[in-house]
Each structure stands twice: as structure tokens, then as C-alpha cells.
C-alpha positions, 0 to 999 in steps of 0.5 A: 908587057904582053899577056899571051904568046903563040905556043912554043914547041914542046920537047919531043923526038921526031920521026927522023931521029931529030929532037926538039929541046927547050933551052933556058938562059937565066942570070939568077943573082946568086939566089938572093931574091925570091927563089920560090918565084925563080923556081916557078918561072923555070918550071913553067918554061919546062926546059931540058937545059938551063944555062945559069949565070951567077949561081951561088959560089960561096957558103953551102953553094952546092946545097943552094943550087941543088935546092933550086934544081929540085924545086924546078924539077931538074938536076945539076949537070955541072958548074957553080963555084967551080966555074966561077958562077955559070952552071948548067941544070938539066932534065932527066931527058938528058944523058950526060956524056961528059962535063968540064968547068973552065976557069978563064984567065984572071985579069988583076982587079977584075972578077974571075970568069969561067964556062960551065960546059958539057956534052949531052945526048937527047935520044939519037942526038949529041949536043955540046952545051956552054953557059957563060957570064962575060966580063964587064970590061970590054977588051977582056969580054972580047977575048972571052968571046973568042975563047967561047968560040974556041971552046965550042969548036974543040968539043968534038960535036957537030951541034952545040948551044951556048948562052948567058949574060954577055954584058954586051948588046947586039951592036957591041963588039963581043956580041957581034963576034959571037953572032958572026960565028953562031946563030943568035937565036932571037934574031933568027926566030924572035918570040916573046920579049926581046929585052932582058934587063931589067925586069922592072924596065926592060930596055936592053938585050944583054942575055942571049942564046946561040946555036951552031949552024945546022940547029933549027931555031923554032923560037927564042925570047923572053917568056913574057906571057908564057903559060905559068910565067907571071910578071910578078914572078919575073920581077921578084925572081932576080934582076934579069929576065930569062931567055927561052929557046926551042931548038930542033937538033938533027940526029947525030 
């Protein structure tokens, strides 16, 4: 793994009213691993938004997610069991306009899936946000990709970001469907590592962050070598590697 990275832009407000934010996508495997290492990774990335997959969903799930948010210097925005796993955490820099947890149609014999969604403001900008964890079954996954695009289009915002565990690679049908309608942030401005699975043997990119047209992607990738992010913590935290993006959002 790499030992150092070029710096990723920090969160800030620009003179023209646009804002630079950091967005982190992370499958946390229900916090079944080293949650102290997990919080260290998140905190070191200094995100404004965290798009979580596999948040705790069962016994005392709200307390567990709240504990992670506190340890990461963040707050819970929405999601968790109410979205069948996806959740969104945010910094106090975000002003929340509205949230909605969406349960997707259930295919008998398969896991329930959902979206955690929100509209937030950063200064003079307004942003739609969606966290997802798509199906392992290819046909259901493809349909969910279409639902994701429809959900973003129906948020009533000019700019949006979506991300999560797609269970699909860039050459897959669902990944291509999303990349045709949105910017695949890694492809636009690759930074850091590419592969997100697995931490011990990174060989595939199945987690991604997407942004609507008009959002400027300043850098996106796995924060291997980012200050404060160690290989030991990445391996101990969960069974996926995170994806960190720096985005410039135009003023609304």
C-alpha cells in the first residue's frame, strides 16, 4: 500500500459562494469489528458527510450508531434500521432541510434493501444526499440502480451526491447505469487507492461515490496513506475500504 498521498482539499467556503465538502462512503459491517479503529479512520478523513452501509439494524441499533457518530465527531442525520442498513452521518457544518428513509420493494428470499436520503445545506449551497447498499442479485440490483436515479431526480435539488456498496464492479450493468447518469467520482479525479474490497487483499472496486453534473470532483479514492489513516486501522475496522471524495458544490 502507498505510504503518502497528495493532499485532498479541506472543507471550506469559496468567495463565490460555492463550498468544498468531503464525502466518505463506508460499509461498516454492523460495527462487528474494531469500532475504535473505525472511528479513527472516519475522524482522520474529516468528512462533512458519511454515507454508511450496514449500519446496526437490530438490538440497540440507535445507541450503537450514536456511539460511532460521537467517536467520529459527527451526528446522525438519518437511516439505520429504518432504511434497512444505509445511514448518513454529518458534521455540524451541515444544516438539515429534510430527511427520508426509503424501503425498496422486497424480493422474496432476498434481503430487504433501502436508501437513506436527505437534503442539506452548506452555507449557500443545497445538496441532495443518498446512501445505498444494492442487491447481490444482478436483476434486482439493476432495478435498484434505476430507483436510485429516479430518487435523486425527484429530490428537487440541482446538485446531489450518492454513494455506497454497489455489489457491482465498474464493468457491471448496474455500475454502468449509474455512471451513465452521474459522475463516477473516482473515474473523474482518481486519488488514493482504487479497490475497496477486501482490506487484506484489495482487488475490486464495488464501493463508489457519484455526483450529479455540475458538481466539481476535486479527488476521490480510498484514503490509503492519508494522514492519520493507517493500514492497521483499515484492516481492523471492517471488511470494506472506505471511499473519500472532495467535491466543490456551486452556490444554489
